C-alpha positions as CSV (number, residue, x, y, z in Angstrom):
1,M,-13.2,40.6,-9.1
2,N,-15.1,43.7,-7.9
3,R,-16.9,45.8,-10.4
4,R,-14.4,49.1,-10.1
5,L,-11.3,46.8,-10.7
6,L,-13.2,45.4,-13.8
7,L,-13.9,48.6,-15.4
8,S,-10.3,49.2,-14.6
9,A,-9.3,46.4,-16.4
10,L,-11.5,47.2,-19.2
11,V,-10.2,50.6,-19.6
12,A,-6.7,49.4,-19.6
13,V,-7.5,47.0,-22.2
14,S,-9.6,49.4,-24.3
15,V,-6.1,51.8,-24.3
16,A,-4.3,49.0,-25.5
17,A,-6.4,48.3,-28.3
18,V,-6.6,51.6,-29.5
19,G,-3.1,53.3,-28.4
20,L,-2.6,56.5,-26.7
21,P,-4.2,59.3,-27.4
22,A,-7.6,58.1,-28.6
23,F,-8.6,58.7,-32.2
24,A,-12.1,59.8,-32.4
25,A,-14.1,62.9,-31.6
26,L,-16.2,65.7,-32.5
27,K,-14.0,68.1,-35.3
28,V,-13.2,71.7,-34.6
29,G,-15.8,73.7,-36.0
30,V,-19.0,71.2,-36.2
31,K,-21.9,71.8,-34.2
32,A,-22.1,69.8,-30.9
33,P,-25.3,67.5,-29.9
34,D,-26.9,69.2,-27.1
35,F,-27.9,66.9,-24.6
36,T,-29.7,66.5,-21.1
37,L,-28.7,63.8,-18.5
38,P,-29.4,63.3,-15.0
39,G,-26.1,63.6,-12.5
40,F,-24.9,65.4,-9.4
41,K,-23.5,68.7,-8.2
42,A,-21.9,68.7,-4.7
43,G,-24.0,65.5,-4.0
44,K,-27.0,66.8,-5.0
45,P,-29.3,65.5,-7.7
46,V,-29.5,67.9,-11.1
47,T,-30.6,67.6,-14.5
48,Y,-28.3,69.2,-16.9
49,S,-28.8,70.5,-20.2
50,L,-26.1,71.9,-22.4
51,A,-28.5,74.1,-24.3
52,D,-29.0,75.5,-21.0
53,A,-25.3,76.3,-20.0
54,R,-24.5,77.7,-23.3
55,K,-26.7,80.4,-22.7
56,K,-24.2,81.5,-20.2
57,G,-20.9,81.2,-21.9
58,P,-18.9,78.6,-23.3
59,V,-19.1,75.2,-21.7
60,V,-16.1,72.7,-21.2
61,V,-17.7,69.0,-21.5
62,Y,-15.4,66.6,-20.6
63,F,-16.1,62.9,-21.0
64,F,-14.3,60.4,-18.7
65,P,-14.4,56.5,-18.5
66,A,-15.3,55.7,-15.0
67,A,-15.6,57.6,-11.2
68,F,-13.3,56.1,-8.7
69,T,-10.6,55.4,-11.2
70,G,-7.0,56.6,-11.0
71,G,-7.0,59.0,-14.0
72,C,-10.7,60.1,-13.4
73,D,-10.0,60.7,-10.0
74,L,-7.1,62.8,-10.7
75,E,-8.8,64.8,-14.0
76,A,-11.8,65.5,-11.9
77,H,-9.5,67.3,-9.1
78,L,-7.3,68.9,-11.7
79,F,-11.1,70.7,-13.2
80,A,-12.3,71.5,-9.7
81,E,-9.1,73.1,-8.9
82,A,-9.1,75.1,-11.8
83,A,-13.1,75.8,-11.4
84,D,-12.6,79.3,-10.3
85,D,-10.3,80.3,-13.3
86,Y,-12.9,79.1,-15.6
87,A,-15.3,80.9,-13.9
88,K,-13.0,84.1,-14.6
89,A,-13.0,83.4,-18.0
90,G,-16.7,83.2,-18.4
91,A,-16.9,79.1,-18.6
92,T,-18.9,76.4,-16.7
93,I,-17.6,72.5,-16.9
94,I,-19.3,69.4,-17.3
95,G,-18.3,65.7,-16.4
96,V,-19.9,62.9,-18.4
97,T,-19.4,59.7,-18.3
98,A,-20.8,55.9,-19.0
99,G,-19.1,54.3,-16.5
100,S,-19.7,53.7,-12.7
101,T,-22.6,55.9,-12.7
102,E,-24.4,54.3,-9.5
103,R,-21.5,56.4,-7.6
104,L,-21.5,59.6,-8.9
105,Q,-23.5,61.1,-6.2
106,E,-20.6,60.3,-4.3
107,F,-18.0,61.5,-6.6
108,S,-19.6,64.9,-7.2
109,N,-19.0,65.7,-3.7
110,D,-15.5,63.8,-2.6
111,N,-12.8,66.8,-1.8
112,A,-10.4,64.5,-3.6
113,R,-12.5,64.8,-7.0
114,C,-15.0,67.0,-7.4
115,S,-15.0,68.7,-4.5
116,G,-19.1,69.9,-5.7
117,K,-17.2,72.6,-8.1
118,F,-19.1,71.0,-11.3
119,P,-21.5,68.8,-12.0
120,V,-21.1,65.1,-13.3
121,A,-23.5,63.6,-15.3
122,A,-24.6,59.6,-16.2
123,D,-24.5,58.8,-19.7
124,K,-26.1,55.3,-19.4
125,G,-25.6,53.5,-22.5
126,A,-22.8,56.0,-23.5
127,V,-25.4,57.2,-25.7
128,V,-24.0,61.2,-25.7
129,A,-20.7,59.9,-25.7
130,K,-21.5,57.9,-28.8
131,Q,-23.1,61.0,-30.3
132,W,-20.0,62.9,-29.7
133,K,-17.7,60.1,-31.1
134,S,-16.0,59.6,-27.5
135,T,-16.0,56.1,-26.6
136,L,-13.6,53.0,-25.9
137,P,-14.1,49.8,-27.4
138,V,-15.8,48.7,-24.5
139,G,-18.9,50.9,-24.5
140,I,-17.4,53.6,-22.0
141,S,-16.8,57.2,-21.9
142,N,-13.3,58.1,-23.8
143,R,-11.1,60.6,-22.1
144,T,-11.9,63.8,-24.6
145,S,-12.5,67.2,-23.3
146,Y,-14.6,69.9,-25.7
147,V,-14.8,73.7,-25.7
148,I,-18.1,74.4,-27.0
149,A,-18.9,78.2,-27.8
150,P,-22.3,79.7,-26.7
151,D,-23.6,78.8,-30.6
152,G,-22.6,75.1,-29.7
153,T,-19.7,75.2,-32.2
154,V,-16.9,72.7,-31.1
155,L,-13.9,75.3,-30.5
156,Y,-11.3,72.7,-29.2
157,V,-11.1,69.1,-28.7
158,H,-8.3,67.2,-26.6
159,S,-8.6,63.4,-26.6
160,D,-5.6,61.7,-24.7
161,M,-6.1,58.6,-21.8
162,Q,-3.4,60.4,-19.8
163,A,-5.3,63.1,-17.7
164,Q,-2.6,65.9,-17.0
165,K,-3.0,68.2,-20.0
166,H,-6.9,68.4,-20.1
167,V,-7.7,71.0,-17.7
168,E,-4.5,73.3,-19.2
169,L,-5.5,72.9,-22.8
170,T,-9.0,73.5,-22.5
171,L,-8.1,76.7,-20.1
172,A,-6.2,77.7,-22.8
173,A,-9.0,77.5,-25.4
174,V,-11.5,79.3,-23.3
175,R,-9.2,81.9,-22.7
176,K,-8.2,82.6,-26.5
177,W,-11.9,82.3,-27.3
178,K,-12.4,85.1,-24.7
179,A,-9.6,87.2,-26.0
180,G,-10.9,87.1,-29.6
181,K,-14.8,88.6,-28.0
182,K,-13.3,91.5,-26.7
183,G,-11.0,92.5,-29.7
């Protein structure tokens, strides 16, 4: 069995073990742990620092199980399609995975996935995912999306293995935060 099929099978077993939606995540109102991770944006190597990104505005940090798997491909594509909407709301996006990190360079630039619109970071050993309480029982990233305020506070959390609602819900949370800053 090739690595991609094995990883997909492990994700499926994890989902079956914990049910849907996923249960663990950082809570709204807590301080999110800062991290610095290697990754790629538009096929080019980057070092991503959450602390630096927060200086520019809110950050959507989304954890995903593995590049080049059905739900993760869809989720990345949806975030890429909405990247301009996030930018208009003053937010940036980062995808983080502990699964299939060896193909992130390709994933970051693939037009059916990230389209070069935002960075994706490699969380080897799920170190950051564990700090953020966003892991599956098999030790890879869970599908959990966070909106982090510039001060590092968790504004919103959505943890669900179904990829379809992550963009809609996090973008609404960013817009709500922005509207609150104007008033």
